[in-house]
N, C-alpha and C positions, 0 to 999 in steps of 0.2 A: 634483502630478502634472505631468510635463513632456510635451512634444508627442509624443514616442515612446510614452509610456505611454497617452496619450489615443488615439493611432492604433491601438495594440495592443488597447485595450478596444473600439474601434469594430470592429476585425477580429473579435474574439471575439463581439460581439453579432451581426454579420452572419452568422458561421458558425452561431451558435445559431438564428438566424432560418431559415436554410436547412435545418437539421436538423429544426426544428419542422414546416416545410412538407413535408419528406420523410416524417416520421412520420405526418402527417395523411393524405398520399396513400396510405400503406401501411395505413391504417385503425387505427393504433396510438393515435391521439388523436381525441377527439370534436371537433366543430366549435366548440363553446362554449369548450372548454379551449384549443384552438389560438388562437382570437380573443383570449382573455384574456391568454395568454402573449405573443402578437404585439403586443398593445397595450402591454404593459409594456416590451417590447423597443424599440418605436418611441419611447416616451418617453425611455428611457435613451439611445438613439442621438441623439435631438434634443438632450438635455442635453450629450452629448459634443461634438456638432458646434457647439453654442452656445459651449461653453467654448473649443474650438479656434479658432473665429472671433474671439472676444474677445481671446484671447492673441495671435493673429497681427495683429489690428488695432492693438493697443498697440505691438507690435514695429515694425510698418510706420510708426507715428506717431513712432517714435524714443524711446519710453518704455521704461524698463527693466522687466523682468518683475516684476510685483507692486508697482511704484512707485505708491503712493497709490491702489491699486485692489484689488478682490477678484477679479482675473482668474484666480486659482487655485481659486476656489470654484465648485462646480457649483450652478447656480441651481435652485430648486425647480420641480417639474414644472408647476405651475399658471402660473408665470411664463414658462417656456420655451414651453409649449403655448398660452399666451394671446396671443402676438404678433399674430395675425391677427384677433383678436376685437375 
């Protein structure tokens, strides 16, 4: 996945997040379902941002994309979400 694809996916997730919030406000979704779906979206967004930051850091360091690294792989949710713990 290249940078444009990652950014497009981020855009899709942000759009989906906005639609979920709108549906909740209109009463089309219950609170529990909204929270469950938003939580999944937040994790997916964190994974995308993590991947984008790693790819950009490697390029800034002068390393070729994928050179000796897994910078094209999405890290598992527990790894991405566990940074601050």
